[in-house]
LOBALUM-799287 format. One line per field, with one value per residue: residue number from 1; residue in one letter; x, y, z of N, C-alpha, C in turn. Coordinates in pm, whole numbers, plus 50000, padded with zeros to 5 digits. Example, Ala and Ser with C-alpha at 12.3 -4.5 7.8 and 13.67 -1.06 7.14 Angstrom:
2
pos (1,2);
code (A,S);
nc1 (51319,51285);
nc2 (49431,49775);
nc3 (50780,50708);
cac1 (51230,51367);
cac2 (49550,49894);
cac3 (50780,50714);
cc1 (51320,51290);
cc2 (49670,50003);
cc3 (50780,50787);
***
This chain:
194
pos (1,2,3,4,5,6,7,8,9,10,11,12,13,14,15,16,17,18,19,20,21,22,23,24,25,26,27,28,29,30,31,32,33,34,35,36,37,38,39,40,41,42,43,44,45,46,47,48,49,50,51,52,53,54,55,56,57,58,59,60,61,62,63,64,65,66,67,68,69,70,71,72,73,74,75,76,77,78,79,80,81,82,83,84,85,86,87,88,89,90,91,92,93,94,95,96,97,98,99,100,101,102,103,104,105,106,107,108,109,110,111,112,113,114,115,116,117,118,119,120,121,122,123,124,125,126,127,128,129,130,131,132,133,134,135,136,137,138,139,140,141,142,143,144,145,146,147,148,149,150,151,152,153,154,155,156,157,158,159,160,161,162,163,164,165,166,167,168,169,170,171,172,173,174,175,176,177,178,179,180,181,182,183,184,185,186,187,188,189,190,191,192,193,194);
code (M,N,T,V,V,H,L,S,G,P,Q,R,R,G,P,D,L,K,E,L,V,A,Q,V,A,F,G,D,R,D,A,F,S,G,L,Y,D,A,V,A,G,P,V,L,G,L,I,R,R,V,L,R,D,P,A,Q,S,E,E,V,A,Q,E,V,M,L,E,V,W,R,T,A,A,R,Y,R,P,E,R,G,E,V,M,P,W,V,L,T,M,A,H,R,R,A,I,D,R,V,R,S,A,Q,A,A,A,D,R,D,Q,R,A,A,A,A,A,H,T,P,V,F,D,E,V,A,E,Q,V,E,G,R,L,E,R,E,Q,V,R,R,C,L,R,T,L,T,E,L,Q,R,E,S,V,T,L,A,Y,Y,R,G,Y,S,Y,P,E,V,A,D,M,L,G,K,P,L,G,T,V,K,T,R,L,R,D,A,L,I,R,L,R,D,C,L,G,V,E,S);
nc1 (21900,21576,21299,21001,20713,20452,20140,19935,19627,19331,19186,19158,18840,18617,18368,18023,17853,17585,17446,17521,17399,17133,17107,17165,16943,16761,16843,17084,17362,17623,17648,17635,17873,18057,17987,18045,18325,18393,18311,18366,18624,18646,18425,18505,18731,18621,18461,18657,18791,18604,18543,18790,18867,18979,18855,18584,18528,18541,18326,18109,18134,18063,17796,17700,17737,17560,17326,17326,17281,17022,16876,16904,16706,16584,16748,16783,16874,16846,16872,17134,17480,17609,17827,17839,17587,17619,17835,17716,17536,17727,17858,17650,17589,17832,17841,17616,17713,17920,17770,17618,17820,17915,17692,17680,17925,17876,17671,17814,17999,17833,17742,17981,18049,17861,17914,18086,18109,18138,18369,18295,18426,18472,18212,18123,18301,18229,17966,18011,18160,17968,17780,17931,17974,17709,17653,17826,17713,17462,17537,17652,17423,17325,17454,17477,17389,17602,17814,17814,17864,18117,18272,18246,18369,18628,18725,18636,18664,18910,18986,19159,19131,19116,19034,18787,18650,18643,18491,18247,18184,18226,18376,18713,18764,18507,18451,18654,18573,18319,18398,18551,18352,18183,18343,18370,18104,18064,18248,18135,17886,17962,18072,18340,18623,18808);
nc2 (14333,14440,14421,14576,14487,14629,14545,14641,14727,14548,14346,13997,13866,13663,13406,13502,13469,13494,13460,13198,13059,13110,12964,12709,12672,12597,12347,12319,12148,12206,12473,12434,12300,12504,12684,12525,12499,12763,12813,12598,12578,12800,12718,12466,12552,12720,12535,12357,12520,12532,12261,12123,11869,11694,11481,11479,11740,11742,11576,11724,11951,11846,11787,12046,12150,11989,12076,12338,12283,12173,12386,12611,12748,12892,13101,13449,13721,13990,13992,13958,13872,13583,13433,13487,13377,13103,13047,13093,12881,12677,12733,12703,12431,12315,12396,12262,12001,12010,12061,11826,11634,11737,11705,11426,11380,11521,11367,11134,11240,11331,11091,10982,11174,11161,11069,11256,11561,11890,12132,12444,12666,12583,12565,12832,12957,12842,12935,13211,13226,13140,13346,13563,13482,13483,13755,13861,13741,13867,14133,14111,14070,14326,14445,14547,14340,14320,14411,14216,13980,14046,14073,13814,13658,13771,13776,13547,13342,13382,13504,13727,14087,14157,13904,13876,14091,14003,13764,13865,14023,14296,14627,14666,14889,14948,14719,14741,14978,14902,14701,14849,15021,14825,14710,14924,14956,14706,14726,14936,14822,14602,14727,14786,14962,15207);
nc3 (12472,12482,12274,12202,12045,11876,11772,11513,11350,11241,11493,11540,11545,11736,11677,11620,11893,11973,11735,11676,11891,11832,11596,11693,11849,11660,11605,11465,11404,11317,11392,11665,11703,11646,11851,12072,12043,12097,12361,12531,12649,12843,12999,13101,13241,13441,13579,13667,13849,14049,14118,14128,14053,13791,13637,13723,13656,13375,13318,13423,13264,13015,13070,13101,12842,12704,12823,12723,12452,12471,12581,12426,12286,12481,12541,12574,12399,12470,12740,12807,12737,12558,12664,12953,13012,12951,13121,13366,13377,13387,13628,13812,13774,13853,14122,14214,14193,14381,14610,14624,14664,14903,15067,15086,15213,15448,15562,15618,15796,16004,16102,16196,16382,16577,16833,16926,17091,17008,17138,17306,17185,16919,16820,16849,16677,16432,16405,16394,16157,15970,15996,15902,15635,15544,15567,15373,15145,15151,15111,14855,14708,14687,14482,14134,13852,13666,13825,14028,13878,13777,14014,14116,13913,13908,14179,14314,14133,14021,13778,13556,13513,13231,13131,13257,13142,12877,12902,12988,12779,12775,12768,12889,13055,13149,13302,13497,13623,13720,13897,14081,14184,14288,14489,14662,14738,14864,15072,15220,15284,15436,15647,15673,15764,15586);
cac1 (21813,21437,21224,20857,20646,20311,20065,19824,19536,19212,19210,19073,18721,18564,18237,17910,17793,17440,17399,17539,17295,17007,17108,17159,16803,16690,16901,17198,17477,17746,17651,17669,18016,18125,17960,18122,18465,18411,18282,18402,18744,18609,18334,18586,18816,18539,18421,18777,18818,18507,18549,18930,18883,18974,18759,18449,18514,18510,18191,18016,18142,17982,17657,17667,17724,17435,17221,17326,17214,16878,16807,16942,16586,16544,16840,16726,16986,16824,16902,17278,17568,17606,17930,17793,17473,17674,17917,17625,17493,17841,17881,17540,17604,17948,17802,17527,17797,17988,17670,17584,17933,17920,17582,17722,18031,17813,17602,17918,18058,17736,17743,18106,18058,17749,17967,18176,18045,18242,18386,18225,18497,18449,18076,18119,18376,18148,17853,18065,18196,17843,17722,18011,17944,17575,17661,17888,17611,17361,17597,17666,17292,17296,17527,17412,17425,17736,17909,17820,17934,18257,18335,18252,18471,18762,18772,18604,18707,19051,19015,19216,19034,19091,18956,18650,18591,18618,18381,18123,18161,18223,18509,18794,18743,18376,18464,18734,18489,18217,18464,18584,18226,18133,18425,18332,17972,18081,18316,18036,17783,18022,18115,18486,18681,18918);
cac2 (14442,14396,14493,14565,14491,14666,14502,14730,14672,14486,14227,13885,13852,13528,13390,13571,13367,13508,13399,13054,13008,13115,12851,12588,12660,12530,12214,12324,12081,12279,12591,12388,12270,12633,12734,12439,12540,12897,12825,12480,12605,12876,12637,12368,12625,12762,12416,12304,12605,12500,12120,12084,11729,11696,11386,11530,11865,11711,11521,11834,12037,11782,11807,12186,12168,11923,12169,12447,12230,12155,12509,12724,12824,12978,13215,13578,13814,14119,13977,13954,13806,13437,13374,13483,13285,12968,13033,13083,12740,12596,12758,12639,12286,12279,12414,12149,11883,12030,12043,11684,11567,11785,11642,11289,11388,11564,11250,11048,11310,11331,10957,10966,11272,11145,11049,11367,11691,11991,12227,12569,12754,12537,12602,12977,12991,12802,13028,13340,13211,13135,13480,13646,13441,13531,13899,13883,13707,13972,14251,14083,14086,14468,14491,14526,14210,14329,14420,14086,13886,14087,14038,13668,13605,13821,13748,13412,13245,13407,13554,13862,14185,14140,13782,13906,14177,13918,13672,13940,14096,14439,14689,14652,15006,14932,14616,14798,15075,14828,14633,14950,15062,14711,14695,15034,14920,14594,14779,15011,14729,14516,14811,14783,15098,15216);
cac3 (12437,12465,12173,12218,11916,11886,11656,11483,11251,11298,11573,11501,11630,11741,11614,11681,11978,11971,11611,11690,11981,11758,11502,11775,11892,11552,11587,11374,11468,11283,11478,11800,11701,11659,11986,12161,12033,12154,12505,12610,12730,12962,13082,13173,13335,13554,13655,13737,13965,14154,14160,14150,14015,13644,13580,13749,13582,13236,13317,13444,13145,12911,13110,13072,12698,12668,12866,12626,12333,12498,12625,12340,12248,12593,12553,12535,12379,12537,12882,12830,12641,12559,12751,13092,13021,12955,13242,13480,13379,13431,13770,13887,13766,13936,14261,14244,14214,14509,14717,14630,14729,15040,15140,15116,15315,15573,15620,15676,15911,16114,16160,16271,16490,16671,16968,16960,17113,16992,17247,17285,17094,16783,16784,16835,16557,16317,16396,16349,16016,15892,15997,15812,15497,15510,15549,15242,15044,15153,15048,14712,14645,14668,14364,14005,13796,13609,13935,14095,13789,13771,14143,14126,13823,13941,14315,14358,14033,13993,13644,13547,13465,13087,13109,13299,13038,12761,12934,12999,12656,12808,12762,13010,13141,13214,13404,13606,13694,13794,14008,14181,14248,14366,14610,14753,14793,14957,15191,15298,15333,15539,15758,15681,15759,15490);
cc1 (21673,21368,21077,20793,20500,20242,19951,19739,19421,19249,19114,18958,18675,18428,18130,17832,17641,17380,17411,17430,17160,16998,17099,17015,16718,16752,17020,17322,17609,17760,17688,17818,18097,18108,18042,18269,18491,18397,18332,18524,18712,18516,18415,18674,18740,18503,18540,18811,18725,18529,18689,18957,18868,18867,18616,18425,18475,18368,18087,18017,18058,17833,17612,17647,17597,17317,17212,17253,17063,16806,16839,16821,16540,16636,16772,16838,16969,16857,17052,17351,17564,17705,17887,17675,17524,17755,17830,17572,17605,17864,17774,17555,17721,17913,17708,17608,17869,17890,17632,17695,17941,17811,17618,17829,17973,17740,17703,17977,17962,17734,17868,18113,17947,17799,18052,18096,18153,18250,18323,18293,18475,18311,18066,18189,18296,18031,17900,18100,18072,17779,17797,17983,17807,17575,17722,17787,17506,17414,17616,17533,17255,17364,17442,17459,17567,17842,17927,17894,18083,18331,18351,18363,18612,18811,18739,18653,18851,19084,19075,19109,19010,19009,18810,18580,18555,18499,18247,18090,18150,18364,18581,18771,18611,18385,18544,18651,18384,18278,18499,18459,18172,18211,18395,18199,17983,18148,18218,17932,17836,18071,18265,18537,18798,19040);
cc2 (14386,14483,14469,14582,14525,14624,14599,14666,14603,14361,14119,13870,13707,13522,13470,13468,13374,13440,13246,12995,13007,12997,12718,12565,12589,12394,12208,12267,12152,12403,12550,12356,12399,12693,12656,12481,12673,12899,12710,12505,12685,12798,12539,12437,12667,12643,12358,12388,12573,12358,12071,11936,11722,11602,11436,11659,11839,11658,11633,11928,11978,11798,11949,12206,12100,12013,12288,12403,12225,12287,12630,12810,12918,13099,13341,13680,13946,14111,13967,13876,13654,13380,13375,13387,13141,12947,13027,12941,12651,12612,12689,12488,12239,12291,12301,12023,11891,12004,11897,11606,11608,11721,11499,11288,11429,11449,11158,11110,11311,11195,10936,11058,11258,11132,11166,11496,11798,12084,12359,12657,12714,12581,12753,13020,12957,12898,13163,13335,13210,13273,13573,13612,13492,13682,13933,13852,13817,14097,14230,14101,14233,14524,14473,14391,14212,14336,14283,13984,13918,14047,13887,13611,13646,13772,13609,13306,13269,13455,13695,13957,14172,14013,13805,13989,14093,13826,13744,14019,14246,14496,14677,14767,14997,14831,14669,14895,15003,14755,14732,14991,14950,14695,14805,15002,14808,14641,14850,14918,14643,14596,14810,14925,15099,15278);
cc3 (12411,12363,12197,12082,11941,11758,11634,11376,11320,11377,11528,11598,11625,11674,11689,11762,11979,11848,11620,11779,11910,11661,11578,11820,11787,11519,11494,11444,11439,11370,11620,11809,11718,11797,12089,12162,12103,12306,12591,12699,12856,13056,13166,13276,13459,13642,13731,13859,14081,14207,14195,14120,13863,13585,13601,13669,13437,13223,13330,13323,13031,12942,13076,12922,12645,12707,12771,12499,12355,12525,12539,12303,12359,12612,12499,12523,12453,12687,12910,12722,12659,12661,12898,13112,13035,13083,13368,13491,13433,13580,13854,13889,13853,14084,14303,14273,14348,14623,14734,14702,14876,15125,15178,15225,15450,15641,15687,15802,16029,16182,16245,16393,16595,16815,17016,16977,17102,17113,17209,17181,16948,16735,16760,16706,16430,16297,16343,16201,15927,15884,15902,15666,15454,15488,15413,15132,15035,15083,14898,14640,14622,14542,14238,13951,13739,13719,14001,14008,13784,13898,14153,14038,13865,14078,14366,14261,13986,13853,13652,13495,13314,13056,13147,13192,12916,12785,12937,12873,12678,12793,12896,13106,13216,13328,13523,13690,13778,13913,14119,14257,14336,14496,14711,14818,14896,15085,15281,15359,15447,15659,15779,15670,15665,15552);
***
């Protein structure tokens, strides 16, 4: 027999991240410790999803947290919540690392492929893939910031809707609505028939 237990009463709330960032901006190490505890897990998780290398992920996560310490004074609460601000830094830093590694791999590949001329089908397939990716990027730029962040976290980073709502500091219903609207917009922009 399965018993479902419903918990009622006030839910435990985490620290006020905006207040912590404001204190970190003034060099408060204790506030940074609290901020670190609150955001380091999601930062590392996001970076691991991008890099897929635990050692590099930890290194990049530390770089991000150092960047948070150095740039806390630049955070503007009126522009959004703390978690998306930090996760955007993490995502950018992880992508930079991927691009750097990719550039090195591309240099090696170009050197090795200098003697190899790809057949026509490979070239056509690569061009078609690039065009499709650019069309998706163009369509993503037509979304609102909340829609774009929601789509990126849910469909490119693999977070569940409740996790996305938590990261963005928005109600679950709002995130679901924005995702639905975003997918409709993307479908229309990409010319996909329903």
